[in-house]
N, C-alpha and C positions, 0 to 999 in steps of 0.2 A: 896393233889396234888402230894406230893413226897413220900407218904408212901408205895407205891407198891414196891419200890426198897430199902426199909429201911435196909434190912439185906442180907448179902452175907455169908452164912455158910461156915466155913472152909477156909476162905481167907488165902492164903499163905503169911506169913510175909516176906518171901524172895522176893516176888514180890514188896512189898512196899519198901524194902531196895534197890532193884535194880533200881526202879524208882527214888528214892531220890538221888541215886548216879549218875544217868545219866540224870537228869532233863534238863541240858543245851543241851546235845546231842540229846535227844528226841525232844525237842523244835526245834532245828535246823533242824532235819529231817522233822518235820511237816512243817516248813516254806519253806523248800526246795521244797515242793510239790505245793507251791502257786506261783502265778505270781510275778515276781520281784518287781513290784510296791506295792505289798501288804506285802512285807517282812519288816515291820517297827518295831521300838522298841516297840510300843504299842501292835502290834500283838505278838511279842516275849514274852512280859510280860503276856499277857492273856494266851498264850500257857503254859508258865511255871507255872502259878498259877493253871491252869487246871490240869497239871500233879501232882503238889504238893497235890491238893485235892483228886485226884484219888488215889495217894499213901496212903494218910491218911485214905481213905475209906476202903482200903484193910485191914487195921489194926482195925479200929473202927467198921467195919461191918455196917456203916451208910452212905448211899449214898446221904442223903438229902443235906449236905453242898455242895457237888459237883454240884448237880442240882440247888441249890439256886444260886451258883456262875455263872452257865451258864445263868440262867434267868436274874440275875442282870447285867451281862456283856452285854448281848444282848440289854438290855434297855440302859445301859450307852453308849455303842459304836454304837448305831443305827445311820446309816448315816456316820459313821467314819471308821469302819472296816467291812469287809465282814464276819460277825460272823458265818453264816451257814457253809461257806467253812472252816474258821479257826478252828472252833470246830471239824468239821468232819475230817480234816487232822490230827489234834492233837490226836483225839481218834484213828485214824488209826495207828499213830506212837506208841501210847501206846499199842494198841493191838498187834503190831508187836513185842514189847518187851515181852508182856504177852506170846506170842507164843514161844519165845526163852527161857523162864524160865520154866523148866519142873516141873511137879507136883504142879502147882498152884491151888489154891482153886476156881478160877473163871471159872466156866463152860461156854461153848459157849452160852448156853441158857441165862445165866445171862448177858453176854456181849451183846447179841442181844437185851435183854430187856432194858439194859442201853442205847444202841444206839438208840432204838426206842424212849425212853423218851427224850434223848438229841435232836434228830431230831425234835420232836414235839415242844420243847421249842425254838429251833432256827428258826422254821418256823412261829412262832407267829408274827403277824404284830406288829411293834414297832413304837411308836411316836418319830419322830425326833424333839427334842425340841430345840428351840433357847437357846443359852447359856445366862443365866441371867447375866445382867450387874452388876458388883460388884461396891460398893462404893470405888473407888480406890484412892480418894484424900488423905486419911490419910496414906495409904500404900505407895503411891508415895512420900509423904512428908518424911516418915521414910527412904525410899531408898535414896532420895536426900540428906538427912542428912548424911547417911553413906558414900555415894560417895564423898560428900564434905569433910568429915573428911579424907578420903583417899587422896583426891586431895591436901589437906593442908599438909598431911604427905609426899606424894611422887607423883608428877604429872605424872611421867611415868607409875607408877602402875595404877593410876586412868585412864589414857589414854588406857592402855591395857585392863582394866576391861570393859570399855565402848565398846571396839571393840569385846571382848569376848561375851558380851551380844548380840551384833548384829549377830555374827556368830551363837550363840545358837538359836536365833529366826529363822534364815535360816534353821538350822539343824532340828529344831522341825517341821517346815512347810514341809520340805522334807520328814520327817519321818511320816507324816500324823497325827501328834498329834492334839488334839482338840485346839480350839482357846485359851481356858483358860489354858491348859497345856503349850502351846507355850508362853503365857505371863509369866507363872511361871518359865519356863526354862530360858527365857531371864532375868528375875529378878535375878534368881540364878547366872547367869553368871556375872551380873553387880556387885554383892557383893561377888563373890567367894573368892577374895583375901583381904577381909576386915581385916583379922587378921594381915596383914602386917603393920597396923598402930602401932603394938606392936614390929615390927622387927627393930632392931637398923639400922639407916640409913647407917652406915659404912659397914654393911653387905648387906643391900638391894641394895646399889649403888656401891658396890665394883667393880672397873674397871678391874676385873680379875676373874678367876674362884675361887669359895669358897674353903676354907680348909675343911677337914672333920668335925672339930668342928663347923665351921661357918655354914656348911650345916645342922647340927643338929638344930642349932638355927633357921635357915630359915624354916626348915620343921615344926617348931612349929606353923607357921601361920595358918595351917589348923585347929588345935584344938583351937587356940586363936580366930579365926574367928567364930567358932561354939559357943564359950562362949558368944561372943558379940551378935550374932544373937539370941541365946536362951534367952537372957535377954530382948529382944524386942518382945512382943507378936504379933505385927502387921506383923512381918517378920519371926517369929520363924519357920514357916512351910517351910522355905527355907534352914533350917539347914542341911539336908542330903547332898545337893550339896556342900555347903560351907565346911563341914567337910571332905567329902569323894572324892573330885575331884582329889586327887592325889593317889587314890587306883588304883591297876592294876588288870587286868583280871587273872593273874597268882598268885595273892595273895601277891606279893612282894612290894605293895605300902604302903602308910601311910595315916593317923595315926593308922588305925585299922587292917591293913593287910587283908581286905576283898577280896574275889575273886569272879569272874564271876557273877552269879545271885544274890549274896549277896550284890553287890554294887548297891546302889540306881540308878534307871534309869536316874534320873536327873544328878547325879554325872558323869555317863558315858558320857553323852552328853557334859557337861561342860568340862570334861577332854580332849576330842578331840578338842573342840573349843579353850580351853586354850593353849594346846600344839601347835596347828597350828598357832595361832596368836603370841605366844611367839617365834616361829621359824622365822616367816616372819617379825616380828617387831624388832625395834632397842633395843639394850641392852647396859648397860654402858660399857661392855667389847667387844662388837661386833656389826656389822650391821646385818640387817636381811638377810635371805637367800631367794632364789627364791621360789615362791609358788610351782612350780613343784618339787623342791627338798624336800620341807616340806611334800608334799603329799607322796613322796617316803618313807620318814621316818615314816609317819603314817602307810603306808602299811607294812613296816618292823616290826612294833610293833603290827600289826593286830592279835588279839587273845591272845597275851601275855601281852602287856601293854594296848591296846585299844580294846573297843568293836568292833568286825568286822562290825556289821551292821551300827554303827555310822561312822566308817571310810569310808565305802562305800558311805554313805550319804554325807560326807564332800567332797569326790572326785567328786560326782555328783554336789554338790553345786558350787564348785570352777570351775569345767570344763565347766559347762553350764551357769555360770554367770561371764562374763569377769571382771577382776579386773580393777578398775578405778585408775587413778593417785592418789598416796598417800593412796590407800585403804588398804595398809598393816597395818595401824593402826586403821582405822575405816571403816569396811565394810558396 
């Protein structure tokens, strides 16, 4: 099925390097050609993975993994993403970069053959399958145990975590994630701060801003939470958001200093939900700020601290769903 495009002689390694260096920019260019309602985190992830595999193919001279990815993605996202359009605009953005890199090994004829095979795959009829119901009882029991432990440690943090879970669910729905992904994002939000059961209460509930040394201790909750979750097989798959929800797009976050596309998508969503609810919620040393001001602060960190697509989704969620009384803690 994929053998006709297995080899691309003399592929220019500079093209692969250029693609890898600009994956986020090329993906953004591709999504910019789509209707705003289709510019979702899921679409961005598919675009970036397509670009990564295209780059790898220029080095390996093997296009099969790229085409397998297209085929698999079309099956997985049938009925969720407009895959034909998404793959087409992503390939267009890649070809634009190919044209800007001189002396590449990819001849126009090979790109035309690749486009033809991609279009054939995206045009195939796909079965839109109902999401299989999971046996959630045991998972929910494990999650309930974790949030109960957090509640017993600090009620305010547990209250915040429940609110973040609700914001995460709204964000995931607005970002057009699948039902199952929405459930997992909400679950991640629920236990994102579980590591704070190890944070000393005098730091966690300090009625003032923390000192630099205290802040170092506070930041440890992300890694501590990851260890707690990793030890529980039923919820271990939620570890990326628990560990990395304080990473920043510019790479200046913690605990791993990840940047942009290297930050798990679930963590990027939890990050925005966490920050927004922290700003509008009460804290030991201050009362919450107005949602409008919180949105302004999200916008100010758009692209540096926060994923721009997720910020836009939060703005949409907040501005199209009026806050109810006391919703600053539990949306």
